[in-house]
Backbone as CSV, one residue per row, in Angstrom:
resi,resn,N_x,N_y,N_z,CA_x,CA_y,CA_z,C_x,C_y,C_z
1,MET,-192.249,26.008,-37.261,-191.450,26.051,-38.721,-190.379,25.102,-38.802
2,ARG,-189.876,24.918,-37.727,-188.157,23.711,-37.615,-188.589,21.937,-37.435
3,ASN,-190.422,22.045,-37.593,-190.487,20.234,-37.406,-190.245,19.846,-39.135
4,LEU,-189.636,18.975,-39.279,-189.186,18.204,-40.610,-190.689,18.079,-41.376
5,THR,-191.578,17.499,-40.180,-192.655,17.544,-41.444,-193.700,18.677,-41.696
6,GLY,-193.221,19.718,-41.109,-194.060,21.260,-41.578,-195.275,21.297,-40.907
7,PHE,-195.932,22.247,-41.778,-196.895,22.887,-41.078,-197.887,23.049,-42.014
8,MET,-199.448,22.690,-41.701,-200.562,23.135,-42.654,-201.488,24.095,-42.516
9,ILE,-201.125,25.113,-43.943,-202.094,26.337,-43.613,-203.229,25.923,-44.956
10,GLY,-204.406,25.491,-44.533,-205.281,25.589,-45.314,-204.960,23.869,-46.461
11,GLN,-204.846,23.459,-47.659,-204.702,22.481,-47.941,-202.753,22.216,-48.252
12,THR,-202.404,22.999,-48.092,-201.042,23.232,-48.243,-199.684,23.277,-47.058
13,ARG,-198.854,22.295,-47.178,-198.059,21.788,-46.213,-196.631,22.689,-46.705
14,ILE,-196.248,23.352,-45.813,-195.152,23.985,-45.542,-193.908,23.120,-44.909
15,THR,-192.810,22.899,-45.596,-191.735,22.041,-44.784,-190.830,22.946,-44.536
16,PRO,-189.747,22.802,-43.703,-188.435,23.468,-43.984,-187.563,23.613,-45.312
17,VAL,-187.885,22.317,-46.065,-187.118,22.307,-47.519,-188.067,23.660,-48.022
18,ASN,-189.096,23.974,-48.076,-189.510,25.372,-48.598,-189.270,26.282,-47.990
19,ILE,-189.320,26.715,-46.944,-188.585,28.133,-46.405,-187.460,27.938,-46.581
20,LEU,-186.448,27.114,-46.638,-185.119,27.235,-46.865,-185.169,27.872,-48.371
21,PHE,-185.816,27.288,-49.331,-186.212,27.564,-50.554,-185.938,28.781,-51.074
22,HIS,-187.277,29.421,-50.197,-187.205,31.189,-49.908,-186.831,32.133,-49.324
23,LEU,-186.331,31.621,-48.392,-185.175,32.594,-47.627,-183.792,32.994,-48.692
24,ALA,-183.449,31.754,-49.044,-182.285,31.476,-50.382,-182.462,32.637,-51.474
25,MET,-183.742,33.207,-51.339,-183.838,34.024,-52.787,-183.385,35.413,-52.329
26,LEU,-183.545,35.533,-50.928,-182.909,37.145,-50.091,-181.943,37.330,-50.447
27,PRO,-181.722,38.798,-50.445,-180.171,39.319,-51.057,-179.202,39.396,-49.637
28,GLY,-178.678,38.374,-49.640,-177.349,38.854,-48.354,-177.567,37.829,-47.643
29,LEU,-178.975,36.910,-47.751,-178.843,35.831,-47.253,-178.369,35.010,-47.328
30,SER,-177.077,34.258,-46.944,-176.873,32.673,-47.569,-177.842,31.493,-47.327
31,GLU,-177.554,30.586,-47.953,-178.420,29.443,-47.620,-178.249,28.288,-46.558
32,GLU,-176.722,28.743,-45.681,-175.691,28.233,-45.179,-176.625,29.070,-43.648
33,LYS,-176.631,30.603,-43.351,-177.191,31.221,-42.599,-178.783,31.285,-42.620
34,ALA,-179.439,30.980,-43.740,-180.562,30.384,-43.479,-181.256,29.456,-43.085
35,ARG,-179.788,28.303,-43.245,-180.169,26.647,-42.536,-180.172,26.838,-41.105
36,GLN,-179.119,27.809,-40.502,-178.793,28.157,-38.840,-179.967,28.320,-38.368
37,LEU,-180.718,29.360,-39.398,-181.985,29.957,-38.235,-183.342,28.890,-38.072
38,LEU,-183.298,28.371,-39.369,-184.037,26.909,-39.370,-183.995,25.688,-38.412
39,LYS,-181.949,25.957,-38.098,-182.213,24.192,-37.389,-180.897,24.859,-36.470
40,PRO,-181.495,25.898,-35.503,-180.660,26.111,-34.149,-180.049,25.124,-33.178
41,SER,-178.924,24.986,-32.998,-178.706,23.923,-31.811,-179.195,23.702,-30.256
42,ASN,-180.057,25.317,-30.178,-180.435,25.255,-28.924,-182.319,25.523,-29.415
43,LYS,-183.314,25.037,-29.298,-184.612,25.454,-30.048,-185.128,26.382,-29.238
44,LYS,-184.732,26.585,-28.129,-185.661,27.641,-27.131,-184.684,28.890,-27.375
45,ASN,-183.860,28.840,-28.015,-183.254,30.173,-28.778,-184.281,31.203,-29.404
46,ALA,-184.696,32.359,-28.260,-185.628,33.363,-28.666,-185.032,33.639,-29.632
47,PRO,-184.052,34.496,-29.889,-183.219,35.473,-30.595,-183.139,34.557,-32.264
48,LYS,-182.550,33.694,-31.929,-182.758,33.360,-33.838,-184.568,32.916,-34.230
49,ALA,-185.268,32.886,-33.321,-186.757,32.681,-33.560,-186.865,33.660,-34.427
50,VAL,-186.827,34.874,-33.920,-187.048,36.074,-33.959,-186.656,36.607,-35.551
51,ALA,-185.121,36.345,-35.657,-183.924,36.787,-36.970,-185.083,35.568,-37.774
52,LEU,-185.059,34.838,-37.812,-185.756,33.892,-38.799,-187.349,34.541,-39.190
53,LEU,-187.754,34.828,-38.405,-189.136,36.002,-38.264,-189.058,37.352,-39.242
54,GLN,-187.900,38.092,-38.622,-187.562,39.106,-39.399,-187.402,38.634,-40.902
55,GLU,-186.298,37.597,-41.393,-185.825,37.097,-42.804,-187.082,36.944,-43.049
56,LEU,-188.410,36.169,-42.960,-189.434,35.467,-43.568,-190.310,37.118,-44.014
57,LEU,-190.391,38.024,-43.135,-191.216,38.932,-43.507,-189.971,39.400,-44.356
58,LYS,-189.029,39.909,-44.703,-188.513,40.479,-46.189,-188.962,39.949,-47.262
59,LEU,-189.391,38.493,-47.113,-190.136,38.035,-48.534,-190.995,38.599,-49.119
60,PRO,-190.917,39.165,-50.601,-191.863,39.457,-50.982,-192.899,38.462,-51.595
61,VAL,-194.186,39.276,-51.456,-195.596,38.200,-51.613,-195.446,37.491,-52.871
62,GLU,-195.071,38.517,-53.828,-195.280,38.785,-55.549,-193.921,38.685,-55.674
63,ASP,-193.434,37.253,-56.703,-191.831,37.218,-57.062,-192.324,36.603,-59.087
64,SER,-191.726,37.088,-59.859,-192.412,36.741,-61.235,-191.681,35.561,-61.619
65,SER,-190.362,35.427,-61.028,-189.776,34.389,-60.860,-190.080,33.208,-60.633
66,LEU,-191.127,33.071,-59.795,-191.567,31.961,-59.236,-192.543,31.359,-59.888
67,THR,-192.584,29.896,-60.237,-193.829,28.776,-60.653,-195.006,29.248,-60.199
68,PRO,-196.003,28.783,-60.800,-197.339,29.146,-59.799,-197.124,28.464,-58.665
69,SER,-196.515,27.609,-58.167,-197.030,26.348,-57.014,-195.895,26.785,-56.392
70,GLN,-194.271,27.457,-56.379,-193.552,28.214,-55.830,-194.327,29.820,-55.300
71,ALA,-194.934,30.141,-56.049,-195.812,31.258,-55.515,-196.920,31.115,-54.725
72,HIS,-197.963,30.511,-54.868,-198.124,29.904,-53.788,-197.951,29.706,-52.387
73,ILE,-196.904,28.773,-52.416,-195.856,28.960,-51.465,-195.363,29.774,-49.883
74,ARG,-195.401,30.640,-51.581,-194.502,32.114,-50.861,-195.137,32.831,-50.345
75,ARG,-196.710,32.886,-50.795,-197.653,33.709,-50.198,-197.868,33.418,-49.154
76,ILE,-198.271,31.487,-48.670,-198.866,30.872,-47.390,-197.569,31.211,-46.083
77,ILE,-196.325,31.057,-46.488,-195.697,31.489,-46.085,-195.071,32.990,-45.617
78,ALA,-194.958,33.977,-46.438,-195.680,35.195,-46.203,-196.804,35.618,-45.278
79,PHE,-197.902,34.797,-45.269,-199.150,34.839,-44.504,-199.488,34.349,-42.962
80,PHE,-198.202,33.497,-42.917,-197.853,32.911,-41.994,-197.278,33.978,-41.227
81,ALA,-195.457,34.550,-41.614,-195.074,34.840,-41.324,-195.734,36.205,-40.467
82,ARG,-196.953,36.580,-41.184,-197.466,38.141,-40.700,-198.166,37.714,-39.535
83,ILE,-199.191,36.263,-39.352,-199.736,36.164,-38.080,-198.419,35.959,-36.894
84,LEU,-197.451,35.271,-37.524,-196.698,35.250,-35.903,-195.957,36.442,-35.684
85,ASN,-196.057,37.589,-37.033,-195.502,38.696,-36.385,-196.178,39.861,-35.842
86,TYR,-197.566,38.992,-35.690,-198.635,39.548,-34.128,-198.261,39.663,-32.997
87,PHE,-197.594,38.101,-33.404,-196.956,37.483,-31.105,-195.776,38.262,-30.729
88,ALA,-194.864,38.330,-31.336,-193.368,38.223,-31.506,-193.246,40.049,-30.720
89,PRO,-193.933,41.075,-31.423,-193.698,42.309,-31.229,-194.075,42.650,-29.647
90,PRO,-194.614,42.117,-29.273,-195.281,42.692,-27.773,-194.466,42.165,-26.997
91,PHE,-193.686,40.698,-26.940,-192.513,40.236,-26.156,-191.487,41.028,-25.880
92,ILE,-190.536,42.036,-27.633,-189.858,42.213,-27.921,-189.406,43.788,-28.106
93,ASP,-190.533,44.320,-28.097,-190.343,45.781,-28.771,-191.171,46.999,-27.242
94,ALA,-190.380,47.077,-26.169,-190.695,47.737,-25.298,-191.524,49.562,-25.708
95,SER,-190.955,49.738,-26.801,-192.269,50.994,-26.621,-193.302,50.831,-27.130
96,MET,-193.968,49.291,-27.501,-195.509,49.350,-27.298,-196.137,49.150,-25.961
97,ASP,-197.324,50.191,-26.511,-198.112,50.381,-24.582,-199.182,49.234,-24.950
98,LEU,-199.668,48.866,-23.972,-200.874,47.899,-23.214,-201.335,47.640,-24.133
99,SER,-202.698,48.742,-25.084,-203.498,48.374,-25.481,-203.098,47.807,-26.705
100,THR,-202.209,48.630,-27.816,-200.929,48.182,-29.062,-200.674,46.528,-28.710
101,ARG,-199.994,45.945,-27.863,-199.705,45.123,-27.409,-201.051,43.661,-27.271
102,ILE,-201.895,44.201,-26.995,-203.019,43.376,-26.612,-203.691,43.140,-28.178
103,ARG,-203.701,44.426,-28.565,-204.443,43.895,-29.857,-203.585,43.221,-30.857
104,HIS,-202.467,43.166,-30.555,-201.433,42.511,-31.293,-201.828,41.081,-31.052
105,LEU,-201.563,40.622,-29.705,-201.583,39.453,-29.576,-203.424,38.670,-29.656
106,SER,-204.120,39.614,-29.453,-205.586,39.137,-30.094,-205.570,38.948,-31.325
107,VAL,-204.781,39.659,-31.767,-204.853,39.131,-33.479,-204.412,38.020,-33.957
108,PHE,-203.307,37.651,-33.448,-202.800,36.618,-33.393,-203.745,35.495,-33.073
109,ALA,-203.937,35.115,-31.687,-205.012,34.212,-30.879,-206.283,34.067,-31.702
110,HIS,-206.424,35.104,-32.415,-207.796,34.728,-33.575,-207.349,34.411,-34.690
111,SER,-206.319,34.546,-35.149,-205.588,34.151,-36.172,-205.326,32.825,-36.348
112,GLU,-204.447,32.090,-35.425,-204.076,30.437,-35.043,-205.350,29.974,-34.593
113,ALA,-206.087,30.709,-34.011,-207.220,29.629,-33.677,-207.793,29.306,-34.764
114,VAL,-208.208,30.306,-35.977,-208.841,29.968,-36.959,-208.140,28.540,-37.855
115,ILE,-207.095,28.994,-37.717,-206.138,28.135,-38.617,-206.043,26.496,-37.720
116,GLN,-206.082,26.404,-36.845,-206.215,25.470,-35.958,-207.450,25.112,-36.205
117,LEU,-208.522,25.386,-35.594,-209.712,24.759,-36.067,-209.793,24.516,-37.350
118,GLN,-209.691,24.916,-38.476,-209.535,24.527,-39.562,-208.755,22.854,-40.098
119,HIS,-208.146,23.057,-38.605,-207.453,21.467,-39.376,-208.112,20.381,-38.412
120,GLY,-208.946,20.600,-37.137,-209.360,19.888,-36.571,-207.881,19.342,-35.156
121,THR,-206.815,19.949,-35.188,-206.196,19.290,-34.780,-205.120,20.449,-33.696
122,HIS,-204.931,20.462,-32.569,-204.095,20.913,-31.868,-204.437,22.490,-31.610
123,VAL,-205.966,22.243,-31.333,-206.670,23.705,-30.844,-206.349,23.903,-29.413
124,TRP,-206.228,25.226,-29.272,-205.629,25.983,-28.663,-206.569,25.637,-26.744
125,THR,-206.341,24.670,-26.014,-207.136,24.580,-24.699,-207.691,25.450,-24.296
126,VAL,-207.618,26.939,-24.599,-208.948,27.845,-24.226,-209.646,28.006,-24.916
127,THR,-209.417,27.627,-25.999,-210.587,27.412,-27.253,-211.488,26.664,-26.503
128,ARG,-210.804,25.566,-26.989,-211.727,24.117,-26.571,-212.337,23.872,-25.136
129,MET,-211.546,24.582,-24.362,-212.401,24.575,-22.697,-213.744,25.688,-22.807
130,GLN,-213.487,26.453,-23.418,-214.661,27.717,-23.738,-215.763,26.838,-24.232
131,LEU,-215.362,26.525,-25.491,-216.496,25.811,-26.347,-217.098,24.588,-25.126
132,VAL,-216.733,24.067,-24.366,-217.342,23.061,-23.978,-218.220,23.622,-22.378
133,SER,-217.404,24.616,-21.822,-218.013,25.645,-21.161,-217.489,26.996,-20.235
134,ASP,-218.535,27.616,-20.480,-217.567,29.181,-19.992,-217.471,29.251,-18.448
135,ALA,-217.537,28.102,-17.948,-217.913,27.904,-16.126,-216.431,27.493,-15.629
136,LEU,-215.681,26.945,-16.814,-214.219,26.007,-16.643,-213.496,27.249,-16.391
137,GLN,-212.267,27.044,-14.973,-211.348,27.500,-15.278,-210.060,27.145,-15.885
138,PHE,-209.216,27.978,-16.500,-208.238,27.910,-17.080,-207.037,28.337,-16.214
139,HIS,-206.006,27.312,-15.657,-204.716,27.846,-15.199,-203.298,27.458,-15.454
140,ILE,-202.694,28.269,-16.200,-201.671,28.184,-16.781,-200.528,28.103,-15.813
141,ILE,-199.711,26.710,-15.784,-199.096,25.437,-15.089,-197.331,26.070,-15.825
142,LEU,-196.627,26.619,-14.774,-195.222,26.724,-15.293,-194.486,25.579,-15.051
143,GLU,-193.888,24.980,-15.921,-193.383,24.277,-15.413,-191.552,24.084,-16.416
144,GLY,-190.244,23.630,-15.746,-189.517,23.484,-16.243,-188.525,24.440,-15.889
145,LYS,-187.054,24.124,-16.182,-186.232,24.868,-15.387,-185.436,25.848,-16.254
146,ASP,-185.649,26.628,-17.985,-185.055,27.356,-18.454,-184.777,28.715,-17.516
147,ARG,-184.032,29.642,-18.416,-183.593,30.716,-17.354,-184.899,31.799,-17.613
148,LEU,-186.111,31.701,-18.488,-186.608,32.825,-18.326,-187.533,32.143,-17.423
149,GLU,-187.720,31.376,-17.062,-189.089,30.601,-16.474,-188.929,30.822,-15.007
150,GLN,-187.184,30.916,-14.649,-186.498,31.108,-13.148,-186.428,32.676,-13.230
151,LEU,-186.262,33.091,-14.176,-186.289,34.806,-13.839,-187.678,35.221,-12.978
152,PHE,-188.787,34.521,-14.053,-190.583,35.032,-13.880,-191.070,34.636,-12.891
153,LEU,-190.603,32.943,-12.277,-191.459,32.871,-10.604,-191.249,33.085,-9.873
154,ARG,-190.312,33.702,-9.621,-189.805,34.208,-7.943,-190.490,33.779,-6.772
155,SER,-190.212,32.213,-6.820,-190.218,31.787,-5.402,-189.436,31.089,-4.987
156,PRO,-189.539,30.876,-3.296,-188.245,30.797,-2.866,-186.889,29.724,-3.598
157,ASN,-187.177,28.858,-3.803,-186.568,28.203,-4.990,-186.925,27.522,-6.313
158,PRO,-186.412,28.362,-7.197,-186.852,28.383,-8.507,-186.488,26.923,-9.950
159,GLY,-185.643,26.317,-9.176,-185.071,25.534,-9.591,-185.897,24.660,-8.833
160,SER,-187.285,24.041,-8.312,-188.138,23.331,-7.841,-190.121,23.594,-8.404
161,CYS,-189.910,22.785,-9.524,-191.169,23.089,-9.491,-192.182,22.520,-8.388
162,SER,-191.917,22.087,-7.803,-192.892,21.300,-6.525,-192.903,22.805,-5.697
163,GLU,-192.790,23.963,-5.973,-192.459,25.108,-5.370,-193.008,26.180,-5.808
164,CYS,-193.359,25.952,-7.185,-193.576,26.652,-8.278,-195.145,27.492,-7.692
165,ARG,-195.708,28.683,-8.136,-196.753,28.864,-7.695,-197.556,29.001,-8.960
166,HIS,-198.633,27.211,-8.836,-199.116,27.421,-10.079,-200.692,27.951,-9.971
């Protein structure tokens, strides 16, 4: 959502300008705060990303003050926010049981796969590999040196990727 070129859902391109326009219509959210949510200084700032999602979820799907094209974009933004809302809670809501977490992530993965397959690009690696052959193994490789990766890697020297367990 923070990419300047935006993203596509169906035949509609959603840009940060579109998102900013709709966020600015929310009561109690200034345009400056909306800009900060869209352009945080740290792109890996998960709390800001969650805050952006929470604000997007507050957008009413229907608004009679919008033009038809603005209303269409609002529906697309609301739809996309609902899809993202299946991804975030399993990681931030400690009260969710495992079954609910798995259902949320499954809905997200299926929804995202449909959107990406529709556009023919950025198809999830897992989906692509399963289409090629069910016998292919998929391994997640953790690389990088951010705090979360160091927290979860549990290697003798978490700062060195060569010692990470892949």
